[in-house]
C-alpha positions in Angstrom: -60.7 50.7 -59.2 -59.4 50.3 -55.7 -61.8 49.5 -52.9 -61.0 52.7 -50.9 -61.6 54.9 -53.9 -64.8 53.1 -54.7 -66.1 53.5 -51.1 -64.9 57.2 -51.0 -66.9 58.1 -54.1 -70.0 56.2 -52.8 -69.8 57.8 -49.4 -69.4 61.3 -51.0 -72.5 60.7 -53.1 -74.5 59.7 -50.0 -73.2 62.5 -47.8 -73.8 65.1 -50.5 -77.3 63.9 -51.2 -78.2 64.0 -47.5 -76.6 67.4 -47.0 -78.5 68.9 -50.0 -81.8 67.5 -48.7 -81.1 68.9 -45.3 -80.2 72.3 -46.8 -83.4 72.3 -48.9 -85.6 71.9 -45.8 -83.7 74.0 -43.2 -81.9 76.5 -45.5 -78.8 76.4 -43.2 -75.3 75.8 -44.4 -74.2 74.9 -40.8 -76.7 72.0 -40.6 -75.9 71.0 -44.1 -72.2 70.6 -43.4 -72.9 68.7 -40.2 -75.3 66.3 -41.9 -72.9 65.9 -44.8 -69.9 65.2 -42.5 -71.8 62.7 -40.3 -73.4 60.9 -43.3 -70.1 60.8 -45.2 -68.1 59.3 -42.3 -70.9 56.9 -41.4 -71.4 55.8 -45.0 -67.6 55.4 -45.6 -67.1 53.2 -42.5 -70.3 51.1 -43.2 -69.7 50.6 -46.9 -66.0 49.8 -46.5 -66.8 47.2 -43.8 -69.6 45.6 -45.7 -67.9 45.6 -49.1 -64.6 44.4 -47.6 -66.2 41.5 -45.7 -68.9 40.3 -48.1 -67.7 41.2 -51.6 -64.1 42.4 -51.8 -62.6 39.5 -49.9 -64.4 37.1 -52.1 -63.2 38.9 -55.2 -59.6 38.8 -53.9 -60.0 35.0 -53.3 -61.3 34.5 -56.8 -58.5 36.5 -58.3 -55.9 34.6 -56.2 -57.3 31.3 -57.3 -57.3 32.3 -61.0 -53.8 33.8 -60.8 -52.4 30.7 -59.1 -54.0 28.4 -61.6 -52.6 30.5 -64.5 -49.1 30.4 -63.0 -49.1 26.7 -62.1 -47.6 25.2 -59.0 -43.9 25.4 -60.0 -44.0 29.0 -61.1 -46.1 30.0 -58.2 -43.6 28.5 -55.7 -40.8 30.3 -57.5 -42.5 33.7 -57.5 -44.3 33.4 -54.2 -47.7 34.7 -53.4 -48.9 37.7 -55.3 -51.4 40.2 -53.8 -53.1 42.6 -56.2 -53.6 46.2 -55.2 -56.7 46.3 -57.4 -58.3 42.8 -57.6 -61.6 43.9 -59.1 -60.0 45.3 -62.2 -57.3 42.6 -62.3 -59.8 39.8 -61.9 -61.7 41.1 -65.0 -58.5 41.2 -66.9 -57.4 37.8 -65.7 -60.7 36.2 -66.5 -60.8 37.6 -70.0 -57.2 36.5 -70.6 -57.8 33.1 -69.1 -61.0 32.6 -71.1 -59.1 33.5 -74.3 -56.3 31.0 -73.4 -58.8 28.3 -72.7 -60.6 28.9 -76.0 -57.3 28.5 -77.8 -56.6 25.3 -75.8 -60.0 23.9 -76.8 -59.4 24.8 -80.5 -56.0 23.0 -80.3 -57.7 20.0 -78.6 -60.3 19.8 -81.3 -57.6 19.9 -84.0 -55.7 17.2 -82.1 -58.9 15.1 -81.9 -59.4 15.5 -85.7 -55.8 14.6 -86.3 -56.1 11.5 -84.0 -59.2 10.3 -85.9 -57.4 10.8 -89.2 -54.3 9.1 -87.9 -56.2 6.0 -86.6 -58.0 5.8 -89.9 -54.8 6.1 -91.9 -53.0 3.5 -89.7 -55.9 1.1 -90.1 -55.9 1.5 -93.9 -52.1 1.2 -94.2 -52.1 -2.0 -92.2 -55.2 -3.5 -93.8 -53.8 -3.2 -97.3 -50.8 -5.5 -97.0 -52.7 -7.8 -94.5 -55.5 -8.4 -96.9 -53.0 -9.0 -99.7 -51.1 -11.5 -97.7 -54.4 -13.2 -96.8 -55.4 -13.5 -100.4 -52.0 -14.8 -101.5 -52.0 -17.5 -98.8 -55.5 -18.6 -99.8 -54.5 -18.8 -103.4 -51.2 -20.6 -102.4 -53.2 -23.3 -100.6 -55.1 -24.1 -103.9 -52.1 -24.2 -106.2 -49.1 -25.4 -104.1 -49.5 -29.0 -105.4 -50.8 -28.4 -109.0 -48.7 -25.3 -109.9 -45.5 -25.0 -107.8 -44.2 -22.1 -110.0 -47.3 -20.1 -109.3 -47.0 -20.9 -105.6 -43.5 -19.5 -105.5 -44.7 -16.4 -107.3 -47.4 -15.8 -104.7 -45.0 -16.6 -101.8 -42.7 -13.8 -103.1 -45.7 -11.4 -103.3 -46.7 -12.3 -99.8 -43.1 -11.7 -98.7 -43.1 -8.2 -100.1 -46.2 -7.3 -98.2 -44.7 -8.8 -95.0 -41.7 -6.5 -95.6 -44.0 -3.5 -96.0 -45.7 -4.3 -92.7 -42.3 -4.6 -91.1 -41.3 -1.2 -92.4 -44.5 0.3 -91.2 -44.0 -1.1 -87.7 -40.3 0.0 -87.6 -41.1 3.5 -88.7 -43.9 3.9 -86.2 -41.7 2.6 -83.5 -38.9 5.0 -84.5 -41.3 8.0 -84.3 -42.6 6.9 -80.9 -39.1 6.6 -79.5 -38.0 9.9 -81.0 -41.1 11.6 -79.4 -40.5 10.1 -76.0 -36.7 10.7 -76.1 -35.9 6.9 -75.9 -33.6 7.3 -78.8 -30.7 9.6 -77.6 -29.1 12.1 -79.9 -25.4 11.3 -80.0 -23.7 14.6 -81.0 -20.4 14.4 -83.0 -18.4 16.8 -85.1 -18.5 15.7 -88.7 -18.2 17.2 -92.2 -21.7 17.4 -93.7 -20.3 17.6 -97.2 -18.7 14.2 -96.9 -22.0 12.7 -95.5 -24.1 14.3 -98.3 -21.8 12.8 -101.0 -22.0 9.4 -99.4 -25.8 9.5 -99.4 -25.9 10.7 -103.0 -23.5 7.9 -104.1 -25.7 5.4 -102.3 -28.9 6.6 -104.1 -27.4 7.0 -107.6 -28.8 3.7 -108.9 -32.3 4.5 -107.6 -32.0 8.0 -109.3 -30.8 6.5 -112.6 -33.9 4.2 -112.8 -36.0 7.4 -113.1 -33.3 9.2 -115.1 -32.9 11.8 -112.3 -29.6 13.5 -111.8 -28.2 14.4 -108.4 -26.1 17.6 -108.1 -23.9 18.9 -105.4 -22.4 22.0 -106.9 -18.6 22.5 -106.7 -18.9 25.7 -104.7 -20.3 23.7 -101.8 -17.5 21.2 -101.8 -15.4 22.9 -99.0 -15.8 21.3 -95.5 -18.9 22.2 -93.5 -18.4 20.9 -90.0 -21.6 20.4 -87.9 -22.5 19.2 -84.5 -25.2 16.5 -84.8 -25.9 12.8 -84.8 -24.3 11.6 -88.0 -26.4 8.5 -88.6 -29.7 10.3 -87.9 -28.8 13.1 -90.2 -27.9 10.5 -92.8 -31.4 9.2 -92.4 -32.8 12.7 -92.9 -30.8 13.1 -96.2 -31.8 9.6 -97.4 -35.5 10.3 -96.8 -35.4 13.8 -98.4 -33.4 12.8 -101.5 -35.5 9.5 -101.9 -38.6 11.6 -101.7 -37.3 13.9 -104.4 -36.6 10.9 -106.6 -40.0 9.3 -106.1 -42.0 12.4 -106.7 -39.7 14.3 -109.1 -40.3 14.2 -112.8 -38.4 11.8 -115.1 -35.2 13.3 -116.7 -35.3 15.8 -113.8 -32.7 17.0 -111.3 -32.2 17.1 -107.5 -29.9 19.7 -106.1 -28.2 19.7 -102.6 -27.1 23.2 -101.5 -25.5 24.5 -98.3 -25.7 28.1 -97.1 -23.5 29.4 -94.2 -25.5 31.4 -91.6 -24.2 33.0 -88.4 -24.0 29.9 -86.2 -25.8 27.4 -88.4 -25.7 25.8 -91.9 -28.9 25.9 -94.0 -29.2 22.7 -96.1 -31.6 22.6 -99.0 -32.8 19.6 -101.1 -34.5 20.9 -104.2 -36.1 19.1 -107.1 -37.7 20.4 -110.4 -40.7 18.2 -110.2 -44.4 19.0 -110.5 -44.5 20.8 -107.2 -47.0 20.7 -104.3 -50.2 22.8 -103.9 -49.9 25.4 -101.1 -52.9 23.9 -99.2 -50.9 20.7 -98.6 -47.7 22.2 -97.3 -48.9 22.8 -93.7 -49.7 19.1 -93.3 -46.8 17.6 -95.3 -45.0 16.4 -92.2 -48.0 14.6 -90.7 -47.8 10.8 -90.4 -49.4 9.0 -93.4 -50.4 12.3 -95.0 -50.4 11.7 -98.8 -51.1 14.3 -101.5 -51.9 11.7 -104.1 -52.7 8.4 -102.4 -52.8 6.3 -105.6 -49.4 7.6 -106.8 -47.8 7.3 -103.3 -48.6 3.6 -103.1 -47.4 3.0 -106.7 -43.9 4.4 -105.8 -43.9 2.7 -102.5 -42.9 3.9 -99.0 -44.7 3.9 -95.7 -45.9 7.6 -95.7 -43.8 8.2 -92.6 -40.5 9.4 -94.1 -41.2 13.2 -93.7 -42.6 12.7 -90.2 -39.4 10.9 -89.2 -37.3 13.7 -90.7 -39.2 16.3 -88.7 -38.9 14.4 -85.4 -35.1 13.8 -85.9 -34.5 17.5 -86.5 -36.8 18.6 -83.6 -34.8 16.2 -81.4 -31.7 18.2 -82.6 -33.6 21.4 -81.7 -33.4 22.4 -85.3 -36.2 23.3 -87.8 -37.3 22.1 -91.2 -39.5 23.9 -93.7 -40.8 23.4 -97.2 -41.7 25.7 -100.1 -43.1 24.6 -103.4 -44.5 26.0 -106.7 -46.6 23.9 -109.0 -44.8 22.8 -112.2 -41.6 24.3 -111.0 -40.4 22.2 -108.0 -40.1 21.7 -104.3 -37.4 22.6 -101.7 -37.0 21.2 -98.3 -34.7 23.2 -96.1 -33.3 22.4 -92.6 -30.7 23.8 -90.3 -27.8 22.2 -88.4 -25.5 23.7 -85.7 -22.2 24.9 -87.2 -18.8 24.2 -85.8 -15.6 26.0 -86.7 
């Protein structure tokens, strides 16, 4: 409610009350109207002055501060100062809206804090496993290097594999950090995605054969599909997704690569017919080190960062990736790329 209307209603109430009291005692409409008029005008001027000086000006200042804080410095400078015609009502609305926004921010910060704790715990675990293994192999190596050279060589090879695992972890974490900060630029080029997909499939054929998994790229998708993207980074996306389907797909299963033409994009899907993923895990699948089955994940290898890298690469391209899955039927990863004619 505007100040003038609020004061007017208050002054009318005061004037009418005094006028009616005057009429009750003097029984004169003339004196009633005079007392009503004088008390109404006096009340209006006094209330307006007092409310404007001691209350309304403070409310307007509070509203201005809240409004400017919500806008931020840059947007405030662009839009200029805003003066509300009804700050009492607006400040209530702004405070409620601001409180709701702050509650959402606090909820997000709590989730981020939980994610940070889990991430640090996972990083610690992922690094401790190979480090402790290396430490054990070196201690054993010191005992048998003279008496049993063959065993020493065997332990050296095992230590070497764990050093390689540490190296992969560090490189993958470094890649994610650089992608997030924009240190790794996206070099856009026009290329045929079909050619790239076939190259990746040929490179992973041996790995797929070991688990008796067949890779399919149906004939109807063989016509050129030119996209605008960073070829080597999209190669890494395809390698990670297909490798993931090989690792976690069922033996004697299949992996399918499909392309769908949209208005100004291509939708690429990598589908397997493995055991699938429970719905409760899907929302967190692209988190770093998130594993559905920790024991099996370590058996098949990998750093646990592959899908996180895929997500960051596609986000750097301003594209999206999604996943859908059904238990005992299979999993599909789908992402988009900008289409070129």
